[in-house]
C-alpha positions in Angstrom: 92.4 -150.3 -18.1 89.0 -151.7 -16.9 88.2 -152.8 -13.3 85.2 -154.7 -12.0 83.7 -153.9 -8.6 80.6 -154.8 -6.7 79.4 -151.5 -5.2 81.0 -148.2 -6.2 80.3 -145.0 -4.3 81.1 -141.7 -6.0 82.0 -139.0 -3.5 84.0 -139.3 -0.2 82.2 -136.6 1.8 79.8 -137.3 4.7 77.3 -139.1 2.6 79.7 -141.3 0.8 81.8 -142.3 3.8 78.7 -142.9 5.9 77.3 -145.2 3.2 80.6 -147.1 2.9 80.7 -147.5 6.7 77.1 -148.7 6.9 77.8 -151.3 4.2 81.0 -152.3 5.9 79.1 -152.8 9.2 76.9 -155.3 7.3 79.9 -157.1 5.9 79.6 -155.6 2.4 82.6 -154.1 0.7 82.5 -151.0 -1.5 84.9 -148.7 -3.4 84.7 -144.9 -2.7 85.9 -142.7 -5.5 86.9 -139.3 -4.2 88.1 -136.3 -6.3 90.4 -134.8 -3.7 93.8 -136.1 -2.9 93.1 -136.6 0.9 90.1 -136.7 3.2 87.9 -133.6 2.8 88.4 -132.2 6.3 88.5 -128.6 5.3 84.8 -127.9 6.0 83.7 -126.0 9.1 80.9 -127.4 11.2 77.7 -129.4 10.9 74.7 -129.5 13.2 73.5 -133.0 14.1 70.0 -133.4 15.5 68.7 -136.4 17.4 67.8 -138.2 14.2 71.4 -137.9 13.0 72.7 -139.1 16.3 70.5 -142.2 16.1 72.1 -142.9 12.7 75.6 -142.3 14.0 74.9 -144.7 16.9 73.9 -147.4 14.3 77.2 -146.7 12.5 79.0 -147.3 15.7 80.6 -143.9 16.1 78.1 -141.9 18.1 79.7 -142.3 21.5 83.2 -141.1 20.4 81.7 -138.1 18.6 79.6 -137.0 21.5 82.9 -136.5 23.4 83.9 -133.8 21.0 80.8 -131.6 21.3 78.5 -130.4 24.0 74.8 -130.8 23.8 72.9 -127.6 23.0 70.3 -126.9 25.7 68.5 -123.9 24.4 67.8 -121.4 21.6 67.8 -117.6 21.8 66.3 -115.7 18.9 66.8 -112.0 18.7 65.1 -109.6 16.2 67.4 -106.5 16.3 65.1 -104.0 14.6 62.1 -104.9 16.7 64.2 -105.3 19.9 62.5 -108.6 20.5 64.0 -111.8 22.1 62.6 -115.3 22.6 64.1 -118.2 24.6 63.3 -121.8 24.0 64.7 -125.0 25.6 65.6 -127.9 23.4 63.5 -131.1 23.6 65.8 -133.4 21.6 69.6 -133.9 21.3 71.5 -131.5 19.1 75.2 -131.0 18.9 77.5 -129.1 16.5 80.4 -131.1 15.2 83.5 -130.0 13.4 83.3 -131.5 10.0 86.9 -132.7 10.4 85.9 -134.8 13.4 82.9 -136.3 11.6 84.8 -137.2 8.4 87.7 -138.8 10.3 85.4 -140.8 12.5 83.5 -142.1 9.4 86.7 -143.0 7.5 88.7 -144.5 10.4 86.9 -147.9 10.6 86.9 -148.5 6.8 89.2 -151.2 5.5 92.4 -150.0 3.8 91.9 -149.4 0.1 88.2 -148.5 0.4 88.7 -144.9 -0.6 90.5 -144.1 -3.9 91.7 -140.5 -3.8 92.3 -138.3 -6.7 89.7 -140.0 -8.8 87.7 -137.6 -11.1 84.6 -139.1 -12.7 84.3 -137.9 -16.3 81.3 -139.9 -17.6 78.8 -142.6 -16.6 77.1 -145.0 -18.9 75.5 -148.4 -19.0 77.4 -151.4 -20.4 76.1 -153.3 -23.4 75.0 -156.2 -21.2 72.8 -153.9 -19.1 74.0 -155.5 -15.8 76.7 -153.0 -14.9 77.4 -149.3 -14.9 80.6 -148.0 -16.6 82.4 -145.1 -14.8 85.0 -143.3 -16.9 87.6 -141.3 -15.1 89.7 -138.4 -16.4 92.8 -140.5 -16.4 91.3 -142.7 -19.0 90.5 -145.8 -16.9 87.1 -147.4 -16.7 85.5 -148.9 -13.6 82.6 -151.4 -14.1 80.2 -151.4 -11.1 77.4 -153.8 -10.3 75.9 -151.0 -8.2 76.6 -147.3 -8.3 75.7 -144.9 -5.5 76.0 -141.2 -6.2 77.1 -139.3 -3.0 78.8 -136.6 -5.1 77.0 -133.5 -3.8 75.0 -130.7 -5.4 76.8 -130.9 -8.8 76.5 -134.7 -8.9 77.5 -136.6 -12.0 75.3 -139.5 -11.0 72.3 -137.2 -10.6 72.9 -135.9 -14.1 73.0 -139.4 -15.4 69.6 -140.0 -13.7 68.2 -136.9 -15.3 68.0 -134.8 -12.0 70.6 -132.3 -13.1 72.5 -130.1 -10.7 70.9 -128.5 -7.7 69.6 -124.9 -7.8 71.3 -122.0 -6.1 69.5 -119.7 -3.7 70.6 -116.1 -4.1 72.2 -115.9 -0.7 75.8 -115.8 0.6 76.9 -117.2 3.9 80.2 -117.0 5.8 80.9 -119.9 8.1 83.6 -119.9 10.8 85.0 -121.2 14.1 86.2 -118.8 16.8 88.6 -120.1 19.5 88.4 -118.9 23.1 91.6 -120.3 24.8 90.3 -119.4 28.3 86.7 -120.4 27.7 83.7 -118.5 26.2 80.8 -117.2 28.2 78.0 -118.5 26.0 77.3 -121.8 27.8 75.4 -124.3 25.7 72.8 -122.0 24.1 72.4 -121.4 20.4 71.9 -117.8 19.4 70.4 -116.4 16.2 70.3 -112.6 15.5 68.1 -111.2 12.7 68.8 -107.8 11.4 68.2 -105.8 8.2 69.1 -108.2 5.4 71.3 -110.0 7.9 71.3 -113.2 9.9 74.0 -114.1 12.4 74.2 -117.4 14.3 76.4 -118.5 17.2 76.6 -122.2 18.2 79.0 -123.4 21.0 80.8 -126.6 20.1 82.5 -127.0 23.5 84.0 -124.8 26.2 86.6 -123.3 23.9 85.2 -123.4 20.4 82.2 -121.5 18.9 80.8 -121.9 15.4 79.3 -118.8 13.7 77.6 -118.0 10.5 76.6 -114.7 8.8 74.2 -114.7 5.9 72.9 -112.0 3.5 71.0 -112.0 0.2 73.4 -112.1 -2.7 73.6 -108.9 -4.8 74.8 -110.7 -7.9 75.6 -114.2 -9.2 78.9 -112.9 -10.6 80.3 -111.4 -7.4 83.8 -112.7 -6.7 84.8 -114.4 -3.4 86.7 -111.4 -1.9 83.9 -108.9 -2.7 81.3 -111.4 -1.5 83.0 -111.7 1.9 83.2 -107.9 2.3 79.6 -107.6 1.2 78.4 -110.1 3.8 80.4 -108.5 6.6 79.7 -104.9 5.9 76.5 -104.7 7.9 77.9 -106.6 10.9 79.4 -103.6 12.6 76.4 -101.4 12.1 73.8 -103.8 13.5 75.4 -106.4 15.9 76.6 -106.2 19.5 80.3 -105.9 20.3 80.8 -109.5 21.4 79.4 -110.8 18.0 81.8 -108.4 16.1 84.7 -109.6 18.2 83.8 -113.3 17.6 83.8 -112.8 13.9 86.5 -110.2 13.3 89.1 -110.7 16.1 92.1 -112.3 14.4 93.2 -113.9 17.7 89.9 -115.8 18.0 89.4 -116.7 14.4 90.4 -120.2 13.4 88.6 -120.6 10.2 86.3 -118.5 8.0 85.0 -119.5 4.6 82.4 -118.3 2.1 79.7 -120.7 0.9 76.7 -120.5 -1.4 73.3 -122.1 -0.7 72.1 -124.9 -2.9 68.8 -126.8 -2.9 66.5 -129.1 -4.7 62.9 -127.9 -4.7 60.3 -130.0 -2.8 58.5 -131.1 -5.9 61.6 -132.8 -7.2 61.6 -134.8 -4.0 58.2 -136.1 -4.9 58.6 -136.6 -8.7 62.4 -136.8 -9.4 64.0 -140.0 -10.5 66.4 -141.0 -7.8 67.1 -144.5 -9.1 67.6 -146.3 -12.4 68.3 -150.0 -12.2 71.4 -150.4 -10.0 72.2 -146.6 -10.0 70.9 -144.4 -7.1 71.7 -141.2 -5.3 72.0 -140.2 -1.6 72.9 -137.2 0.5 73.1 -133.8 -1.3 73.0 -135.5 -4.7 69.5 -136.6 -3.8 68.1 -133.9 -1.5 70.3 -130.8 -1.4 68.6 -128.4 1.0 69.6 -125.1 2.5 71.0 -124.8 6.0 67.8 -123.2 7.4 66.7 -126.2 9.5 70.1 -127.8 10.0 69.1 -131.3 8.6 71.1 -131.8 5.5 73.9 -133.8 7.3 71.5 -135.8 9.5 69.4 -136.7 6.5 72.5 -138.0 4.7 73.4 -140.2 7.7 69.9 -141.6 7.6 70.2 -142.4 3.9 73.3 -144.4 4.6 71.6 -146.6 7.3 68.5 -147.2 5.2 70.4 -147.9 2.0 72.8 -150.4 3.6 69.9 -152.1 5.4 68.0 -152.5 2.1 71.0 -153.9 0.3 72.1 -156.3 3.1 68.6 -157.8 3.3 68.6 -158.4 -0.5 72.1 -159.8 -0.6 73.0 -160.9 3.0 76.4 -162.2 1.9 77.3 -159.2 -0.2 77.3 -158.7 -4.0 80.1 -161.1 -4.8 78.5 -164.2 -3.3 76.0 -164.4 -6.2 77.6 -165.4 -9.5 74.7 -164.8 -11.8 74.9 -161.1 -13.1 71.2 -161.0 -13.9 70.2 -162.2 -10.4 72.6 -159.6 -8.8 71.2 -156.9 -11.0 67.6 -157.7 -10.1 68.2 -158.0 -6.4 70.2 -154.8 -6.2 67.6 -152.9 -8.3 64.8 -154.1 -5.9 66.8 -153.2 -2.8 67.6 -149.7 -4.1 64.0 -149.2 -5.2 62.9 -150.0 -1.6 65.4 -147.5 -0.3 64.1 -144.8 -2.5 60.5 -145.5 -1.6 61.3 -145.4 2.1 63.3 -142.1 1.8 61.1 -140.2 -0.6 58.4 -138.9 1.8 60.9 -138.3 4.5 63.2 -136.1 2.4 60.2 -134.3 0.9 59.1 -133.2 4.3 62.6 -132.0 5.2 63.0 -130.3 1.9 59.7 -128.6 2.1 60.4 -127.1 5.5 63.9 -125.9 4.4 62.5 -124.5 1.2 59.8 -122.5 2.9 62.1 -121.2 5.6 64.7 -120.2 3.0 62.1 -118.6 0.7 60.8 -116.5 3.6 64.3 -114.9 3.9 64.2 -113.7 0.3 60.4 -112.9 0.1 59.8 -109.3 -0.8 56.2 -109.5 -2.1 53.5 -109.4 0.6 51.5 -112.1 -1.2 54.4 -114.5 -1.2 55.0 -113.9 2.5 51.3 -114.5 3.3 51.4 -117.8 1.5 54.7 -119.0 3.1 54.0 -118.1 6.8 50.9 -120.3 7.2 52.8 -123.3 5.6 55.6 -122.8 8.1 53.2 -122.6 11.0 51.6 -125.9 9.9 55.0 -127.4 9.6 55.9 -126.3 13.2 55.0 -129.5 14.9 56.2 -131.5 12.0 59.6 -129.9 12.4 59.9 -131.3 16.0 59.0 -134.7 14.7 61.5 -134.4 11.9 64.3 -133.8 14.4 63.2 -136.7 16.6 62.9 -139.2 13.7 64.3 -142.7 13.9 65.5 -144.3 10.7 65.7 -147.7 12.4 68.3 -150.3 13.0 71.1 -150.9 10.5 
């Protein structure tokens, strides 16, 4: 069976749903192909900085999401070995959202039928006419798309089609979780980060009753299984951390969710020279610019992508893809629009990727020479980091 659609989005996570919603706000329909059988609400949390909130406001869901999470007002950094503590107030908006709240808020305004669940993409190819992209699914059906947007994450099939390949893995393991305090927690609205020996622990209040936490350690092996990996990450916790941190992570009465994740990234030079577009095929979100969690910008950058991409397409085709009957004209206009999107995003995602890459590399740096190279770069990026968090991707 073969179907013809205007814009097809592969991946129904944050990036894919945000892109579909941005296009919908501009009166342009799309089809989202999602592997899972339901909305992917099983993630833990995502930090959204001011730049991300500006994008959410353009998508029309910022106000409702702000009601689910308190604004972070300060950072506390603690170096356990050196017994050193620094305090810093926040200068821009930052809140930590449950991924479930964000995914549901992005999906709710979409027209029925926009998301096709249980759709596994097996292969991508160009049709013989050159004006469409053929998407083959594992059930044997073929979807013909006038435009294809890959929002399918770090192992993106669309990125492979463009020659980008899958993202690289940083040798680091992270446990993410949410702790529930039924009678309220004592941490206010301050983000805490503890640095110990081969150990980083973070604590981020969501609201008065929920606290997000993460624990991260260098990975001892690529082949370590999930159970052993969790035990490995947690084994230094009791030796190094205060009692309230141990209770937050280990107390079964407080724990609501705890999951192990690995760190994926695309190196900064791929942001400068990688091919993000070929004709009417393009990537966004982690498929385009996977970055480690070290600066908390991956989700916000994906939301920016959605706004910029939809704006570019709507300016090229104000009435949508289907109002132009000539396939060649549609192909040319979409190609130009996606090219504009890539040009606008390339420098932006390079700067974010560079900062995340340097920060993550410092965590694994063992050689003094590498450390001496990375630290000055991070110092130079210090003021740029504040500008990155206060970035405005513009109106939809």
